[in-house]
C-alpha positions as CSV (number, residue, x, y, z in Angstrom):
1,M,-19.7,59.4,9.4
2,Q,-16.7,61.5,10.3
3,E,-13.0,61.2,10.0
4,L,-10.9,61.9,13.1
5,M,-7.7,62.3,11.1
6,P,-7.0,62.4,7.3
7,G,-6.8,58.9,6.1
8,G,-8.0,57.5,9.4
9,P,-11.1,55.3,10.0
10,D,-14.5,56.8,9.8
11,I,-16.4,57.1,13.0
12,D,-20.1,57.5,13.7
13,P,-20.6,59.8,16.7
14,V,-24.3,58.9,17.0
15,A,-23.5,55.1,17.2
16,I,-21.0,55.9,20.0
17,L,-23.6,57.9,21.9
18,V,-26.1,55.1,21.5
19,M,-23.7,52.6,23.0
20,I,-22.6,55.0,25.8
21,N,-26.2,55.5,26.9
22,L,-27.2,51.9,26.7
23,N,-30.8,52.7,26.1
24,G,-31.8,49.2,24.9
25,R,-30.6,49.8,21.3
26,E,-27.5,48.3,20.0
27,V,-25.4,49.2,17.0
28,E,-22.3,47.7,15.4
29,L,-19.2,49.7,16.2
30,N,-15.8,49.5,14.4
31,R,-12.6,49.1,16.4
32,T,-12.0,52.8,16.7
33,E,-15.6,53.5,17.8
34,K,-15.3,50.8,20.4
35,M,-12.1,52.4,21.8
36,I,-13.8,55.8,21.9
37,T,-16.9,54.4,23.6
38,A,-14.8,52.6,26.2
39,A,-12.8,55.7,26.9
40,F,-16.0,57.7,27.5
41,I,-17.4,55.0,29.8
42,L,-14.2,54.8,31.8
43,A,-13.8,58.6,31.9
44,A,-17.3,58.9,33.3
45,G,-16.4,56.6,36.2
46,G,-17.6,53.4,34.6
47,L,-15.8,50.1,35.3
48,Q,-14.3,47.6,33.0
49,A,-17.3,45.5,33.7
50,D,-19.5,48.3,32.2
51,V,-17.3,48.2,29.1
52,V,-17.8,44.5,28.8
53,T,-21.6,44.8,29.1
54,R,-22.1,47.7,26.8
55,L,-19.7,46.7,24.1
56,R,-20.4,42.9,24.4
57,I,-16.7,42.1,24.5
58,S,-14.6,39.8,26.7
59,K,-13.1,40.8,30.0
60,A,-9.6,40.3,28.5
61,E,-10.4,42.6,25.6
62,A,-11.8,45.3,28.0
63,S,-8.7,45.0,30.1
64,R,-6.5,45.5,27.0
65,M,-8.6,48.5,25.9
66,H,-8.3,50.0,29.4
67,A,-4.5,49.6,29.3
68,R,-4.2,51.1,25.8
69,I,-6.4,54.1,26.9
70,R,-4.3,54.6,30.1
71,E,-1.1,54.5,28.0
72,A,-2.4,56.8,25.3
73,T,-3.5,59.4,27.8
74,G,-0.5,59.1,30.0
75,L,-2.5,58.0,33.0
76,D,-0.1,55.1,33.6
77,R,2.7,57.6,34.3
78,I,0.9,59.6,37.0
79,P,2.7,59.1,40.4
80,A,0.5,57.7,43.2
């Protein structure tokens, strides 16, 4: 387990990689790990549907995660 920031939640990078690769194994992820996994999937060109499938979450939750990632990275402010 690693800590991204002092006092922040612990993350397990191996668990995140397992879920990104979707190699048939599933592991439990905490909220932060799910967000990081979703960000990697989307950054690699994956769709929200891929996030739903890999993280076993609802479409609404995947949509909220996508919006939070776009806001946090400033992608929602890039002109068309």
